[in-house]
N, C-alpha and C positions, 0 to 999 in steps of 0.2 A: 658596672662590668658587663661586657657583652661576650657571648659565645660566638667567636669569629672563625669561620671556616675559610681555608685558603685553597682556591682552585688553581691547579697548575699541571703542566705536563713536563716530566723530566726527560732526560735523554733516552732512557730505556723505553719509556712510553711511546716516544716518537719513532725510534729506530727499531722497534719490535716488528714493524711492518716489513715483510720481505722485500718490498720494492723501494724501501726508504734509502736515500742517499744523502750524505751530509750536504752536498752542494745544492740539493733541492728541498731538504727537509729540516734545515737548521732553524727550528722554531722553539726548541725546548727552553725551559727556564733552568738556569744554572742552580745547583744546590746552594751555593753561597747567597744567591738572591732570596730564595725561599726561606732559608734559615735566618737571614738578616731581618726580613719582614716579620717572621714569626717571633724572633727574640725580642724585637722592639715593641711589638703588640703586647707580648706578655709583660714587658717592663711597664707598660701603661696600665697593667692590671687586668687585662682581658684573658679569657680562656680561649686558647687557640687550638684548632683542629686542622691538621694537615690533611685535607680531604684528598687532594690529588686531582684526578681527571673527572670529566663530566660523567662518565660511567660510574665512578665512585660516588659522586653526588646523587645520582639517580638511585643507586642502591640504598643510600641513607634515606632517601625520600620513601622508598618502598618499606623501610623499617621504621618510619616515623622518627628519624634521628637527625632532622635538619637543624642547622645552626640558626642563630638570629640574624646573622649578617655574613656576607661573603666578601673576602678580599680577592678580587678576580684577577688572576695572572694567566688565565687560560687563553691560548691562541690557536690550538689545534693544528691541523695541517691539511694539505691537498684539497682545499675548497676555497672559492672566492668568498664564501660566507664564514670561513673558519673562525674569525675573531668575533663574529656576531652570535655564534651558537650559545655561548655561555650566558650573555645578558638576556637573550630571548627566553631561554629556559628559566633563568632566575626570575624574570618578570612573571612568567606563567606560574611559578611556584610561590610568588609573592614575597621573595626574599630581597631586601635591599643589598646593594653591592657597590664596590668602588668602580670608577671608570665610566666610559661612555656606554650608551645603550646600543641596541643592535643596529639602529639606523646609522649612527655616526661611526660605529666600528666598520660597517661595510663600506661606507662612503670613503673613509680615509684609507682603507686597505686597497680599494679598487681605484687606482690612480687615473684610469681613463674616464671614470665618472667624476672624480674629484676636480680634475683640471678645468672643465667647463664651469664648475661652481666657483672656482677661484677667479676665473676671468670675469664672470658675472659680478663678483664682489669687487672687481677692480684691483685684484692682486696679481702681480707679475709672476709668471712661472715660465720656465724655458719653453720655447716653441716646440711643438711635437707633432708626430704622426702616430697613428695607431694601426698596427699591422695585425689583422685577424689571422687565425690559423688558416694556412693555405693561400693567403693573399700574395700576389706577385709584386715585387719591387722592381720598378723599371728605371729609376734614376736615383742617385744619391741626393738626399735632402739638404745636407750641409757639409762643410769641410770636415767637421769633427762632431761626432754624435755619441750619446750614451744610449745603450740598449738595455732594456730590463723588462721582466714580466709585468703585466699590468696590475697583478693582484698579489704582490709579494712584498716582503719587508726585509730588513737587515741586509740590504744589498744582494740578496739571493739572485743569481743569474746576471747581475749587472756586468756589462761589458763595454769597452771603449772601442770605437771604430773611427778611422780617419780616411779621407778620400784617397790618399796615396796607396792604400792597400787594395783598392778597386771595388767595383760594384759586386763582383762575384763573392768577395769575402763578406760584404754586408749581407747579401742574400743567404750565405751559409750560416752566419751567426744568428740571423733571425729564425731560420729554419731549425737550427739547433735548439734555440730557446723554446720554440713552439713544441718540439718533440719532448723536451725535458719537462716543461711545466703545463703543457696542454692548455695554454691560455694565450690571449692576445699579447703582443709585444709593443711597448712604447719605444719610439725612437725620438729622443730629445736632442735639441741642439746643445752641444757642450758649452758650458759657461766657464770661462777661465777667470779665476779670482780666489777670493777667500771663502772658506767653508765655516759657517757659524751655526751653532745649535742654541736655540732659545728654549728654556724650560719655564713652564708656568704651572702654578697650582691655583685653582679658583674657578668659579662659575659666573655668578653675577658680577663679581669684581675680583681682581687678582689678590690672592693672599700672599703670593710670592712670585717673583719673576727675575731671571738672571740669564746669563749666556756664557758660553765658552767658544773659542775658536780652535779648530784642529790645525796644528802647524807641524812642520817637520821637526826632527830632533834638534836642528840648528835654530829653531824658532821662527822659520820663514813660512809665509802663507803657502797654501797648496798650489795655487795658480793653475798649472796644467796637470797636476797629479789627481788621480781618481781614487776615491775610497771604495774599492770593490770589496768583496767578501775576503779575499786573500789578504788584502792590505789590513783590514780590520782584525783578522785573526792573528796575523804575524806582527802587528804593532809597527814600531818605527816612527810613531807620531806621538805628539803630546798635546794636551789641551790647556789653553791659557785663558784666564778670566778676561771678559770683555765688558766695557761700560756701554750699556744701551742708551745712555743719555747724551752721548756725544753726537753732534749734528749728523754726521754721515751714517750713523747706525740707528737713529731714532725710528726710522721707518720699520726696522725689524721688530721693534717693541710694539709699534702701532698695529702692524699686521697680526702679530701673535695675539694681542689682546682682542682685536676685532674677531679673530677666529674662535677664540675661547668663548666670546659672547655669542657668536653665530651657532656654534656647535654644542652649547651647553645643554645639559650638564655633562661635562667631559671630565671634571675633577682635576685631572693633571695630564700634561702632554709635553712633548718636545717638538720643535719646529726646526727643520733643517733648511738653511739658506746658502746660496752662493751669492757673493757680492762682487760685482765686476770692478774693474779699475776705475770706472766712472761713478762708483758707489751706487749702481743700480742693483737693488735686491731682488733676487729670484727665489721664490719658495720652491724647494725641491720635494719636500715630504712633510706630512703630519704624522707623528708617531703617537697614536692614541693608545698604544701598548708599550710605551717607553719603559725600558728596563729600569728596575729599582735596585740593581746590583750596586752594592756600596762603593765599588771602584769604577763605575761607569759614569757617563756624562751627566746624567741628571743629579746624582748624588754629589758629584764634584761641583756642579753649578750651585747647589744648595750650600755646600761648605764654603765656597768662595764668597758667598753672600751672607755668611754668619749663621747658617742654619745647619745644625748637626744632622746626622742621618736619622737619629731618633726623633728629632723635631720635624724632619721632613715627613716621616711616617705618620706622626701625630697630626700634622696639618692636613695631609691627604685624607686621613680618616675623618677628621672633623668636617672637612669640606664635603665629603661623601655623605656624612650623616645629616647634614643640614637639608638635604633634599630627600624626598620620599619617592616611592614608586609612582604616585600620582603626578609628581612634578616632571616626569619624563615625557609627557605627551607633547 
């Protein structure tokens, strides 16, 4: 039995900042996710402490009340290093934890740094431009584009632009994102096609891998539809199980496993792809802080492949425990 502390920020933790807005600060963990993780860790026989924020952890440190192990759900806010803060502090304190270390958390959050690594690895990602704060845009790059802050997740700030609306509208959208997030903006070529999420647990070799495709209520591929924050919050989509062994999708499996190996120890993650009509796979994002909400993609991927939610929590814990602090170098 372990004494396991769970690090997380809930809605009140994030929104207590007077400048916080849901459209820019939607980083909190839902209560259902935290409670589900805690319940299933207790069912495995562990003593669970809902620590909360990093400030709460440091208070326990001052009082010599640190747990033996941390289940890290902390993502913080308003910093390009926000997801790296918890693992960096935990390594300094000498406490083992779930998930990637500070290096991989920063890399996967900062997409303008991640994309060159993907290209070096031979992994296709949508062509892009990076617009720094205050940078002038003199011409449209493509007919259809996706705009998003360079260091955010969960589709925060994600916007669609097409040439028919004009260059001035593109400039306005980029300027608006600069002002909202105080960060560089990525402008990606929009890839029409299927949107598929691959989930993996494992480091040296996968313990589990599966995938779902996000489709319309009618069961059709997204094609020209965009999964922005509003679409994710209001629903209207469903997720169906996908076989990663069929020839046209094997590349998604190969890419995900290659990245798990490259970024290890990551423990678990999801990988978002767009697959074009010609079956060309483009990696959109690596979610090193994938939600473990029992009704979201990762849990559904597990269930579709014969792994209950409780078993998913167990295999993640065992995967994380197999590595120690010294293995993260």
